[in-house]
C-alpha positions in Angstrom: -0.1 0.0 -0.3 1.6 3.6 -0.8 1.4 6.2 1.2 0.9 9.7 -0.2 2.1 12.7 2.1 -0.3 15.5 3.0 0.0 18.5 0.4 0.4 21.5 2.5 -1.0 23.4 -0.5 -4.2 21.3 0.2 -7.0 22.4 2.8 -8.4 18.7 2.4 -7.0 15.7 3.8 -6.0 13.0 0.6 -8.5 10.4 2.0 -11.5 13.1 2.0 -10.4 14.2 -1.8 -10.3 10.7 -2.4 -13.7 9.7 -1.7 -15.1 13.1 -3.7 -13.4 11.5 -6.7 -14.9 8.4 -5.9 -18.5 9.6 -5.4 -17.7 11.8 -8.7 -16.9 8.7 -10.9 -20.0 7.2 -9.5 -22.7 9.9 -9.9 -20.7 9.9 -14.0 -21.3 6.5 -14.3 -25.3 7.0 -14.1 -27.1 8.5 -16.8 -30.8 10.1 -16.1 -33.7 9.9 -18.8 -37.3 11.4 -18.6 -39.5 8.2 -18.4 -42.5 6.7 -17.8 -43.7 3.8 -15.4 -46.5 1.5 -15.8 -47.6 -1.2 -13.4 -50.5 -2.5 -12.0 -51.1 -4.4 -14.8 -54.6 -6.6 -14.6 -53.0 -9.7 -16.2 -49.8 -11.1 -17.5 -51.3 -10.9 -21.2 -51.8 -7.2 -20.8 -48.2 -6.7 -19.5 -46.9 -8.3 -21.9 -48.6 -6.9 -25.1 -47.8 -3.2 -23.8 -44.2 -4.7 -23.1 -44.1 -6.5 -26.6 -45.2 -3.1 -27.9 -42.8 -0.5 -26.1 -39.9 -3.2 -27.3 -41.0 -3.5 -31.1 -41.3 0.6 -31.2 -37.8 1.0 -29.4 -39.3 3.2 -26.5 -38.7 0.1 -23.6 -35.9 1.1 -20.9 -36.6 -1.6 -18.6 -39.0 -4.3 -17.5 -39.6 -6.8 -15.1 -41.3 -9.8 -15.3 -41.8 -10.8 -12.5 -43.9 -7.0 -10.8 -45.3 -6.4 -14.2 -43.4 -3.0 -14.1 -42.4 -1.2 -17.3 -39.9 1.3 -18.4 -40.6 3.7 -20.8 -39.1 6.8 -22.4 -41.2 9.7 -21.5 -41.0 10.4 -26.2 -42.5 7.1 -26.4 -45.5 7.6 -23.7 -47.9 8.9 -26.2 -47.2 6.1 -28.4 -47.7 3.5 -26.0 -50.8 5.3 -24.5 -52.6 4.9 -27.2 -51.7 1.8 -28.2 -53.1 0.5 -24.3 -56.6 3.0 -25.0 -56.8 1.3 -28.4 -56.1 -2.6 -27.4 -58.4 -2.1 -24.0 -61.5 -0.8 -25.8 -61.1 -3.7 -28.1 -60.7 -6.2 -24.9 
């Protein structure tokens, strides 16, 4: 383990500086996108239909089959919502 000496020009201890750099790296690793969450599907079939449609049109960001949740990007929300309204009227 290398030992770095304290920089007399730096007001913060090196361990604090290192921790701040680690936090910044972690924050920069994530990307944030506006999105819409769909959940509370009444059936597995309804969930799969919406999930597959969102995937087909390229707006699906995330899905969880066990919890029946779907996340779509905000730009795709209107298309998915219109699809669901058309489908639910015909069911």
